[in-house]
A tleap script that builds the chain and sets N, CA, C and O, in Angstrom:
source leaprc.protein.ff14SB
mol = sequence {
  NMET ALA LEU ILE TYR VAL VAL CYS PHE ASP
  ILE GLU ASP ASP LYS LEU ARG ARG GLN VAL
  GLY ASP GLU LEU LEU GLY TYR GLY GLU ARG
  VAL GLN TYR SER VAL PHE GLU ILE LYS LEU
  SER ASN SER SER THR LEU LYS LYS LEU LYS
  ALA GLU LEU LYS ALA LEU ALA GLU HIE TYR
  GLU GLY SER VAL ASP ILE ARG PHE TYR TYR
  LEU ASN GLU ILE THR LEU GLU LYS SER THR
  THR LEU ASP ASN LYS PRO VAL ALA ARG PHE
  PRO SER ALA ILE ILE CLEU
}
set mol.1.N position { 0.842 -1.177 0.000 }
set mol.1.CA position { 0.000 0.000 0.000 }
set mol.1.C position { 0.891 1.245 0.000 }
set mol.1.O position { 1.877 1.319 0.733 }
set mol.2.N position { 0.534 2.193 -0.813 }
set mol.2.CA position { 1.311 3.430 -0.927 }
set mol.2.C position { 1.111 4.309 0.299 }
set mol.2.O position { 0.070 4.268 0.956 }
set mol.3.N position { 2.117 5.091 0.583 }
set mol.3.CA position { 2.076 6.054 1.678 }
set mol.3.C position { 1.991 7.446 1.071 }
set mol.3.O position { 2.814 7.813 0.233 }
set mol.4.N position { 1.000 8.217 1.491 }
set mol.4.CA position { 0.828 9.566 0.955 }
set mol.4.C position { 1.089 10.567 2.072 }
set mol.4.O position { 0.551 10.449 3.173 }
set mol.5.N position { 1.923 11.551 1.766 }
set mol.5.CA position { 2.295 12.582 2.728 }
set mol.5.C position { 2.122 13.964 2.127 }
set mol.5.O position { 2.289 14.163 0.924 }
set mol.6.N position { 1.788 14.903 2.979 }
set mol.6.CA position { 1.926 16.316 2.655 }
set mol.6.C position { 3.235 16.734 3.307 }
set mol.6.O position { 3.428 16.544 4.508 }
set mol.7.N position { 4.127 17.298 2.515 }
set mol.7.CA position { 5.417 17.760 3.023 }
set mol.7.C position { 5.448 19.270 2.860 }
set mol.7.O position { 5.237 19.791 1.765 }
set mol.8.N position { 5.712 19.963 3.950 }
set mol.8.CA position { 5.812 21.420 3.874 }
set mol.8.C position { 7.093 21.849 4.568 }
set mol.8.O position { 7.595 21.177 5.470 }
set mol.9.N position { 7.603 22.982 4.124 }
set mol.9.CA position { 8.866 23.423 4.698 }
set mol.9.C position { 8.950 24.933 4.765 }
set mol.9.O position { 8.331 25.655 3.984 }
set mol.10.N position { 9.741 25.383 5.729 }
set mol.10.CA position { 10.067 26.793 5.919 }
set mol.10.C position { 11.581 26.843 6.046 }
set mol.10.O position { 12.145 26.436 7.061 }
set mol.11.N position { 12.230 27.348 5.004 }
set mol.11.CA position { 13.689 27.351 4.935 }
set mol.11.C position { 14.156 28.746 4.559 }
set mol.11.O position { 13.725 29.300 3.548 }
set mol.12.N position { 15.041 29.316 5.377 }
set mol.12.CA position { 15.532 30.674 5.136 }
set mol.12.C position { 16.390 30.778 3.882 }
set mol.12.O position { 16.240 31.726 3.112 }
set mol.13.N position { 17.275 29.830 3.668 }
set mol.13.CA position { 18.258 29.908 2.591 }
set mol.13.C position { 17.616 29.601 1.231 }
set mol.13.O position { 17.015 28.543 1.045 }
set mol.14.N position { 17.753 30.541 0.281 }
set mol.14.CA position { 17.139 30.382 -1.040 }
set mol.14.C position { 17.640 29.145 -1.779 }
set mol.14.O position { 16.847 28.407 -2.363 }
set mol.15.N position { 18.951 28.918 -1.757 }
set mol.15.CA position { 19.526 27.784 -2.484 }
set mol.15.C position { 19.029 26.459 -1.913 }
set mol.15.O position { 18.647 25.559 -2.661 }
set mol.16.N position { 19.037 26.345 -0.594 }
set mol.16.CA position { 18.560 25.110 0.035 }
set mol.16.C position { 17.073 24.916 -0.241 }
set mol.16.O position { 16.632 23.794 -0.494 }
set mol.17.N position { 16.302 25.988 -0.194 }
set mol.17.CA position { 14.867 25.896 -0.466 }
set mol.17.C position { 14.636 25.332 -1.878 }
set mol.17.O position { 13.765 24.482 -2.067 }
set mol.18.N position { 15.400 25.794 -2.853 }
set mol.18.CA position { 15.299 25.276 -4.225 }
set mol.18.C position { 15.704 23.801 -4.289 }
set mol.18.O position { 15.044 23.001 -4.953 }
set mol.19.N position { 16.788 23.447 -3.600 }
set mol.19.CA position { 17.262 22.057 -3.614 }
set mol.19.C position { 16.228 21.110 -3.001 }
set mol.19.O position { 15.980 20.026 -3.530 }
set mol.20.N position { 15.635 21.522 -1.898 }
set mol.20.CA position { 14.606 20.695 -1.251 }
set mol.20.C position { 13.407 20.545 -2.186 }
set mol.20.O position { 12.875 19.446 -2.342 }
set mol.21.N position { 12.983 21.640 -2.802 }
set mol.21.CA position { 11.875 21.572 -3.750 }
set mol.21.C position { 12.171 20.647 -4.914 }
set mol.21.O position { 11.321 19.849 -5.310 }
set mol.22.N position { 13.373 20.749 -5.463 }
set mol.22.CA position { 13.765 19.875 -6.576 }
set mol.22.C position { 13.757 18.407 -6.160 }
set mol.22.O position { 13.315 17.546 -6.920 }
set mol.23.N position { 14.242 18.127 -4.965 }
set mol.23.CA position { 14.265 16.746 -4.468 }
set mol.23.C position { 12.840 16.204 -4.321 }
set mol.23.O position { 12.562 15.070 -4.710 }
set mol.24.N position { 11.949 17.008 -3.765 }
set mol.24.CA position { 10.576 16.562 -3.547 }
set mol.24.C position { 9.813 16.365 -4.854 }
set mol.24.O position { 8.901 15.540 -4.918 }
set mol.25.N position { 10.176 17.113 -5.896 }
set mol.25.CA position { 9.519 16.936 -7.195 }
set mol.25.C position { 9.718 15.526 -7.741 }
set mol.25.O position { 8.916 15.052 -8.546 }
set mol.26.N position { 10.775 14.859 -7.311 }
set mol.26.CA position { 11.003 13.482 -7.729 }
set mol.26.C position { 10.059 12.487 -7.069 }
set mol.26.O position { 10.020 11.319 -7.454 }
set mol.27.N position { 9.307 12.937 -6.085 }
set mol.27.CA position { 8.427 12.046 -5.332 }
set mol.27.C position { 6.945 12.396 -5.467 }
set mol.27.O position { 6.083 11.587 -5.122 }
set mol.28.N position { 6.648 13.583 -5.963 }
set mol.28.CA position { 5.251 13.988 -6.039 }
set mol.28.C position { 5.098 15.316 -6.736 }
set mol.28.O position { 5.896 15.678 -7.601 }
set mol.29.N position { 4.062 16.040 -6.350 }
set mol.29.CA position { 3.798 17.303 -7.024 }
set mol.29.C position { 3.758 18.473 -6.049 }
set mol.29.O position { 3.366 18.342 -4.890 }
set mol.30.N position { 4.179 19.616 -6.568 }
set mol.30.CA position { 4.144 20.853 -5.794 }
set mol.30.C position { 2.711 21.383 -5.852 }
set mol.30.O position { 2.151 21.547 -6.936 }
set mol.31.N position { 2.121 21.650 -4.691 }
set mol.31.CA position { 0.770 22.208 -4.656 }
set mol.31.C position { 0.780 23.670 -4.219 }
set mol.31.O position { -0.168 24.407 -4.487 }
set mol.32.N position { 1.833 24.082 -3.558 }
set mol.32.CA position { 2.122 25.476 -3.248 }
set mol.32.C position { 3.635 25.597 -3.252 }
set mol.32.O position { 4.333 24.591 -3.377 }
set mol.33.N position { 4.149 26.803 -3.118 }
set mol.33.CA position { 5.586 26.976 -3.271 }
set mol.33.C position { 6.385 26.057 -2.344 }
set mol.33.O position { 7.364 25.449 -2.776 }
set mol.34.N position { 5.988 25.951 -1.102 }
set mol.34.CA position { 6.724 25.128 -0.136 }
set mol.34.C position { 5.887 23.976 0.405 }
set mol.34.O position { 6.105 23.521 1.528 }
set mol.35.N position { 4.937 23.506 -0.384 }
set mol.35.CA position { 4.064 22.401 0.025 }
set mol.35.C position { 3.964 21.401 -1.127 }
set mol.35.O position { 3.690 21.766 -2.270 }
set mol.36.N position { 4.193 20.130 -0.794 }
set mol.36.CA position { 4.153 19.057 -1.782 }
set mol.36.C position { 3.242 17.945 -1.299 }
set mol.36.O position { 3.122 17.705 -0.098 }
set mol.37.N position { 2.601 17.265 -2.243 }
set mol.37.CA position { 1.892 16.025 -1.967 }
set mol.37.C position { 2.717 14.932 -2.622 }
set mol.37.O position { 2.949 14.960 -3.831 }
set mol.38.N position { 3.161 13.965 -1.823 }
set mol.38.CA position { 4.034 12.922 -2.355 }
set mol.38.C position { 3.446 11.542 -2.082 }
set mol.38.O position { 2.708 11.337 -1.119 }
set mol.39.N position { 3.793 10.609 -2.955 }
set mol.39.CA position { 3.352 9.223 -2.808 }
set mol.39.C position { 4.592 8.348 -2.782 }
set mol.39.O position { 5.400 8.370 -3.710 }
set mol.40.N position { 4.735 7.579 -1.715 }
set mol.40.CA position { 5.900 6.715 -1.535 }
set mol.40.C position { 5.453 5.261 -1.526 }
set mol.40.O position { 4.360 4.941 -1.058 }
set mol.41.N position { 6.293 4.395 -2.039 }
set mol.41.CA position { 5.928 2.983 -2.138 }
set mol.41.C position { 5.998 2.249 -0.800 }
set mol.41.O position { 5.272 1.278 -0.584 }
set mol.42.N position { 6.877 2.715 0.104 }
set mol.42.CA position { 7.021 2.030 1.393 }
set mol.42.C position { 7.781 2.919 2.378 }
set mol.42.O position { 8.248 4.001 2.022 }
set mol.43.N position { 7.898 2.451 3.612 }
set mol.43.CA position { 8.562 3.247 4.653 }
set mol.43.C position { 10.061 3.382 4.403 }
set mol.43.O position { 10.678 4.343 4.864 }
set mol.44.N position { 10.650 2.442 3.684 }
set mol.44.CA position { 12.076 2.561 3.348 }
set mol.44.C position { 12.326 3.759 2.440 }
set mol.44.O position { 13.344 4.441 2.561 }
set mol.45.N position { 11.394 4.007 1.538 }
set mol.45.CA position { 11.513 5.168 0.654 }
set mol.45.C position { 11.407 6.455 1.459 }
set mol.45.O position { 12.101 7.428 1.166 }
set mol.46.N position { 10.548 6.468 2.467 }
set mol.46.CA position { 10.435 7.640 3.338 }
set mol.46.C position { 11.748 7.880 4.075 }
set mol.46.O position { 12.214 9.016 4.157 }
set mol.47.N position { 12.342 6.827 4.606 }
set mol.47.CA position { 13.626 6.963 5.303 }
set mol.47.C position { 14.700 7.496 4.363 }
set mol.47.O position { 15.507 8.341 4.748 }
set mol.48.N position { 14.707 6.997 3.125 }
set mol.48.CA position { 15.680 7.449 2.128 }
set mol.48.C position { 15.486 8.935 1.826 }
set mol.48.O position { 16.455 9.693 1.785 }
set mol.49.N position { 14.238 9.350 1.614 }
set mol.49.CA position { 13.951 10.756 1.327 }
set mol.49.C position { 14.385 11.644 2.486 }
set mol.49.O position { 15.014 12.680 2.271 }
set mol.50.N position { 14.056 11.249 3.703 }
set mol.50.CA position { 14.448 12.051 4.870 }
set mol.50.C position { 15.963 12.146 4.985 }
set mol.50.O position { 16.492 13.202 5.332 }
set mol.51.N position { 16.661 11.061 4.699 }
set mol.51.CA position { 18.131 11.080 4.749 }
set mol.51.C position { 18.694 12.022 3.690 }
set mol.51.O position { 19.647 12.756 3.954 }
set mol.52.N position { 18.110 12.005 2.491 }
set mol.52.CA position { 18.562 12.902 1.420 }
set mol.52.C position { 18.350 14.363 1.803 }
set mol.52.O position { 19.227 15.200 1.585 }
set mol.53.N position { 17.192 14.666 2.370 }
set mol.53.CA position { 16.902 16.043 2.775 }
set mol.53.C position { 17.797 16.476 3.933 }
set mol.53.O position { 18.268 17.613 3.970 }
set mol.54.N position { 18.029 15.568 4.872 }
set mol.54.CA position { 18.907 15.882 6.001 }
set mol.54.C position { 20.325 16.158 5.515 }
set mol.54.O position { 20.986 17.069 6.014 }
set mol.55.N position { 20.794 15.381 4.549 }
set mol.55.CA position { 22.137 15.589 3.994 }
set mol.55.C position { 22.244 16.956 3.327 }
set mol.55.O position { 23.275 17.620 3.441 }
set mol.56.N position { 21.203 17.380 2.639 }
set mol.56.CA position { 21.202 18.715 2.035 }
set mol.56.C position { 21.231 19.794 3.114 }
set mol.56.O position { 21.994 20.756 3.015 }
set mol.57.N position { 20.403 19.634 4.140 }
set mol.57.CA position { 20.220 20.668 5.157 }
set mol.57.C position { 21.414 20.827 6.090 }
set mol.57.O position { 21.620 21.913 6.632 }
set mol.58.N position { 22.200 19.784 6.292 }
set mol.58.CA position { 23.280 19.869 7.281 }
set mol.58.C position { 24.397 20.816 6.863 }
set mol.58.O position { 25.244 21.167 7.684 }
set mol.59.N position { 24.415 21.231 5.614 }
set mol.59.CA position { 25.451 22.148 5.135 }
set mol.59.C position { 25.057 23.615 5.297 }
set mol.59.O position { 25.826 24.507 4.939 }
set mol.60.N position { 23.868 23.866 5.831 }
set mol.60.CA position { 23.374 25.232 5.929 }
set mol.60.C position { 23.116 25.617 7.371 }
set mol.60.O position { 22.695 24.798 8.188 }
set mol.61.N position { 23.374 26.872 7.665 }
set mol.61.CA position { 23.003 27.419 8.965 }
set mol.61.C position { 21.665 28.117 8.794 }
set mol.61.O position { 21.228 28.373 7.672 }
set mol.62.N position { 21.038 28.413 9.875 }
set mol.62.CA position { 19.752 29.095 9.796 }
set mol.62.C position { 18.608 28.117 9.986 }
set mol.62.O position { 18.803 26.923 10.213 }
set mol.63.N position { 17.429 28.659 9.886 }
set mol.63.CA position { 16.226 27.889 10.154 }
set mol.63.C position { 15.896 26.935 9.003 }
set mol.63.O position { 15.771 27.353 7.852 }
set mol.64.N position { 15.758 25.659 9.331 }
set mol.64.CA position { 15.326 24.636 8.378 }
set mol.64.C position { 14.248 23.813 9.079 }
set mol.64.O position { 14.536 23.066 10.013 }
set mol.65.N position { 13.015 23.956 8.624 }
set mol.65.CA position { 11.898 23.220 9.214 }
set mol.65.C position { 11.176 22.484 8.088 }
set mol.65.O position { 10.536 23.110 7.242 }
set mol.66.N position { 11.279 21.156 8.077 }
set mol.66.CA position { 10.622 20.325 7.070 }
set mol.66.C position { 9.701 19.363 7.814 }
set mol.66.O position { 10.137 18.643 8.713 }
set mol.67.N position { 8.430 19.357 7.436 }
set mol.67.CA position { 7.442 18.531 8.138 }
set mol.67.C position { 6.748 17.570 7.184 }
set mol.67.O position { 6.479 17.905 6.030 }
set mol.68.N position { 6.464 16.374 7.682 }
set mol.68.CA position { 5.790 15.330 6.920 }
set mol.68.C position { 4.469 15.016 7.623 }
set mol.68.O position { 4.460 14.633 8.793 }
set mol.69.N position { 3.361 15.179 6.911 }
set mol.69.CA position { 2.042 14.861 7.457 }
set mol.69.C position { 1.467 13.687 6.664 }
set mol.69.O position { 1.258 13.784 5.454 }
set mol.70.N position { 1.216 12.589 7.356 }
set mol.70.CA position { 0.710 11.373 6.717 }
set mol.70.C position { -0.788 11.494 6.461 }
set mol.70.O position { -1.543 11.941 7.325 }
set mol.71.N position { -1.208 11.090 5.267 }
set mol.71.CA position { -2.631 11.029 4.931 }
set mol.71.C position { -3.014 9.572 4.730 }
set mol.71.O position { -2.437 8.890 3.882 }
set mol.72.N position { -3.977 9.090 5.497 }
set mol.72.CA position { -4.478 7.739 5.255 }
set mol.72.C position { -5.712 7.830 4.355 }
set mol.72.O position { -6.113 8.926 3.965 }
set mol.73.N position { -6.306 6.703 4.028 }
set mol.73.CA position { -7.447 6.701 3.109 }
set mol.73.C position { -8.609 7.549 3.629 }
set mol.73.O position { -9.272 8.232 2.848 }
set mol.74.N position { -8.854 7.512 4.918 }
set mol.74.CA position { -9.968 8.271 5.491 }
set mol.74.C position { -9.703 9.766 5.407 }
set mol.74.O position { -10.556 10.522 4.942 }
set mol.75.N position { -8.524 10.201 5.854 }
set mol.75.CA position { -8.233 11.636 5.811 }
set mol.75.C position { -8.104 12.128 4.377 }
set mol.75.O position { -8.453 13.272 4.085 }
set mol.76.N position { -7.614 11.295 3.494 }
set mol.76.CA position { -7.488 11.681 2.091 }
set mol.76.C position { -8.863 11.908 1.470 }
set mol.76.O position { -9.064 12.878 0.740 }
set mol.77.N position { -9.806 11.018 1.758 }
set mol.77.CA position { -11.165 11.165 1.230 }
set mol.77.C position { -11.849 12.423 1.756 }
set mol.77.O position { -12.688 13.006 1.069 }
set mol.78.N position { -11.498 12.843 2.962 }
set mol.78.CA position { -12.120 14.019 3.569 }
set mol.78.C position { -11.414 15.322 3.205 }
set mol.78.O position { -11.891 16.401 3.557 }
set mol.79.N position { -10.298 15.238 2.514 }
set mol.79.CA position { -9.510 16.427 2.185 }
set mol.79.C position { -9.962 17.021 0.854 }
set mol.79.O position { -10.133 16.301 -0.130 }
set mol.80.N position { -10.153 18.339 0.831 }
set mol.80.CA position { -10.554 19.042 -0.389 }
set mol.80.C position { -9.870 20.401 -0.447 }
set mol.80.O position { -9.279 20.864 0.528 }
set mol.81.N position { -9.965 21.024 -1.611 }
set mol.81.CA position { -9.534 22.411 -1.748 }
set mol.81.C position { -10.711 23.305 -1.382 }
set mol.81.O position { -11.806 22.813 -1.109 }
set mol.82.N position { -10.494 24.603 -1.374 }
set mol.82.CA position { -11.561 25.545 -1.036 }
set mol.82.C position { -12.748 25.402 -1.988 }
set mol.82.O position { -13.898 25.551 -1.574 }
set mol.83.N position { -12.474 25.115 -3.259 }
set mol.83.CA position { -13.562 24.949 -4.228 }
set mol.83.C position { -13.983 23.482 -4.388 }
set mol.83.O position { -14.506 23.084 -5.429 }
set mol.84.N position { -13.747 22.695 -3.345 }
set mol.84.CA position { -14.208 21.304 -3.233 }
set mol.84.C position { -13.605 20.329 -4.235 }
set mol.84.O position { -14.220 19.307 -4.541 }
set mol.85.N position { -12.427 20.620 -4.747 }
set mol.85.CA position { -11.724 19.657 -5.589 }
set mol.85.C position { -10.960 18.696 -4.682 }
set mol.85.O position { -10.434 19.119 -3.652 }
set mol.86.N position { -10.886 17.415 -5.040 }
set mol.86.CA position { -10.125 16.464 -4.217 }
set mol.86.C position { -8.633 16.777 -4.261 }
set mol.86.O position { -8.147 17.399 -5.206 }
set mol.87.N position { -7.924 16.346 -3.246 }
set mol.87.CA position { -6.478 16.563 -3.182 }
set mol.87.C position { -5.750 15.231 -3.287 }
set mol.87.O position { -6.332 14.176 -3.037 }
set mol.88.N position { -4.478 15.284 -3.656 }
set mol.88.CA position { -3.577 14.118 -3.678 }
set mol.88.C position { -4.181 12.907 -4.368 }
set mol.88.O position { -4.206 11.814 -3.802 }
set mol.89.N position { -4.661 13.094 -5.574 }
set mol.89.CA position { -5.207 11.973 -6.341 }
set mol.89.C position { -4.135 11.464 -7.293 }
set mol.89.O position { -3.948 11.995 -8.387 }
set mol.90.N position { -3.443 10.435 -6.858 }
set mol.90.CA position { -2.378 9.853 -7.659 }
set mol.90.C position { -2.947 8.712 -8.491 }
set mol.90.O position { -3.768 7.942 -7.993 }
set mol.91.N position { -2.532 8.587 -9.742 }
set mol.91.CA position { -3.012 7.461 -10.554 }
set mol.91.C position { -2.485 6.141 -10.000 }
set mol.91.O position { -1.412 6.091 -9.399 }
set mol.92.N position { -3.250 5.078 -10.210 }
set mol.92.CA position { -2.809 3.768 -9.720 }
set mol.92.C position { -1.665 3.218 -10.558 }
set mol.92.O position { -0.915 2.355 -10.101 }
set mol.93.N position { -1.528 3.716 -11.784 }
set mol.93.CA position { -0.426 3.294 -12.648 }
set mol.93.C position { -0.009 4.462 -13.528 }
set mol.93.O position { -0.831 5.285 -13.929 }
set mol.94.N position { 1.267 4.514 -13.813 }
set mol.94.CA position { 1.792 5.528 -14.720 }
set mol.94.C position { 2.488 4.796 -15.856 }
set mol.94.O position { 3.393 3.994 -15.628 }
set mol.95.N position { 2.063 5.075 -17.071 }
set mol.95.CA position { 2.659 4.429 -18.240 }
set mol.95.C position { 3.625 5.404 -18.882 }
set mol.95.O position { 3.251 6.524 -19.231 }
set mol.96.N position { 4.867 4.975 -19.034 }
set mol.96.CA position { 5.892 5.831 -19.638 }
set mol.96.C position { 6.157 5.412 -21.063 }
set mol.96.O position { 6.991 6.015 -21.739 }
savepdb mol mol.pdb
quit
């Protein structure tokens, strides 16, 4: 079963903020400048992503706050935008 997270961050450094955004784009989609909805295949992928982000952040001083909010099937079904559009709707398959 896939794991869906909302990842949001508040990072002072412009370069690090861009790097974190670029890294997260590999896992999901940007829904606001510093907010992403990501879909991970398992908890090992989450650990890998957190390690990658931590490695980026350890080279910078200043405020780095990155948060992961888990969405389960119930909370996902209840989540909408202001105009009642569903959020975090990932396709069950992607054909390349």
